[in-house]
C-alpha positions as a printed Julia matrix, in Angstrom:
115×3 Matrix{Float64}:
  83.29   55.0   148.56
  83.01   57.5   150.77
  86.72   58.35  150.35
  85.74   58.98  146.22
  82.82   60.72  147.41
  84.73   63.23  149.81
  87.31   63.73  147.26
  84.59   64.02  144.21
  82.94   67.0   146.46
  86.54   68.55  147.41
  87.07   68.69  143.71
  83.78   70.32  142.9
  84.24   73.09  145.79
  87.52   73.4   144.4
  86.93   74.64  140.86
  84.41   77.48  141.55
  87.33   78.98  143.24
  88.49   82.19  141.29
  92.24   83.19  141.28
  93.31   86.59  141.6
  95.06   88.26  138.62
  97.33   91.02  139.23
  96.98   94.46  136.43
 100.7    95.21  135.49
 100.5    97.74  133.12
  97.85  100.22  130.91
  98.06  100.22  127.26
  96.5   101.65  124.52
  94.43   99.51  122.12
  93.21  100.15  118.23
  92.23   96.81  117.19
  88.55   97.97  116.76
  89.69  100.55  114.02
  92.09   98.05  112.8
  89.61   95.68  112.48
  86.76   98.12  110.89
  89.39   99.3   108.64
  90.45   96.36  107.31
  87.24   94.85  106.94
  86.43   97.8   104.5
  90.03   97.41  102.92
  89.08   93.99  102.24
  85.68   94.82  100.41
  87.07   97.83   98.21
  90.3    95.81   97.16
  88.18   92.92   95.94
  86.18   95.24   94.03
  89.06   96.56   92.33
  91.9    94.04   92.2
  90.3    90.54   92.96
  91.63   87.98   95.55
  95.47   89.95   95.61
  93.89   93.31   95.76
  91.35   91.91   98.89
  94.81   91.15  100.82
  96.21   94.14   99.59
  93.52   96.45  101.46
  93.03   94.42  104.43
  96.59   94.96  105.1
  96.13   98.56  104.02
  93.15   98.78  105.71
  93.92   98.24  109.24
  96.91  100.28  109.02
  94.63  102.89  108.17
  91.71  101.98  110.73
  94.03  102.08  113.71
  95.62  105.26  112.63
  92.57  107.14  112.22
  90.79  105.81  115.58
  94.09  107.18  117.15
  93.73  110.62  115.3
  90.23  110.94  116.18
  91.27  110.46  119.87
  88.55  107.38  120.21
  91.33  105.34  122.09
  90.54  102.23  124.12
  92.49  100.58  126.73
  94.08   97.52  126.95
  95.65   96.04  130.06
  98.86   93.55  130.89
  97.37   91.57  133.25
 100.08   88.61  135.7
  98.05   85.65  135.53
  98.34   83.09  138.49
 100.79   81.17  136.3
 103.15   83.99  136.23
 102.82   84.63  132.35
 102.0    87.89  131.38
  98.98   88.82  128.85
  97.38   91.79  127.29
  93.64   91.67  127.52
  90.67   94.36  126.72
  88.23   95.64  129.27
  85.58   97.88  127.28
  83.26   98.38  130.69
  86.0    98.63  133.58
  88.61  100.56  134.42
  91.48   99.68  136.83
  94.77  100.74  138.35
  98.08   99.08  138.1
  98.52   96.95  140.91
  94.86   95.74  141.61
  93.58   92.18  141.78
  91.4    91.72  138.85
  89.56   88.36  137.64
  89.46   86.9   133.83
  86.49   85.8   132.93
  85.77   84.89  128.65
  88.74   86.91  127.49
  87.79   89.88  129.12
  89.28   91.43  132.91
  86.67   91.97  135.82
  86.69   93.81  139.18
  87.66   91.13  141.51
  84.26   89.95  143.43
């Protein structure tokens, strides 16, 4: 019983530790403009052409919205992050800026400074 308690306590303490990930690159992110453009395209396409118009409008709106966001200069940053397992994934961080090589943590799908 003592071994089980010690093992349980050790596992409980280990789960709270945060492993650091590393910023590999910074890339531009146009997903917000594409999302709003796609939503607008769905509404206009559905009003004009029904379900097929909604699909066509969504595709056209997504491309147009991303282009408008790029054209207006309201770019956002996304980061390519190497996780502990060696996998490289793309994450957004609207509140924080990072440099390449900086150690970070990933919380709920967002990159945060290592604290």
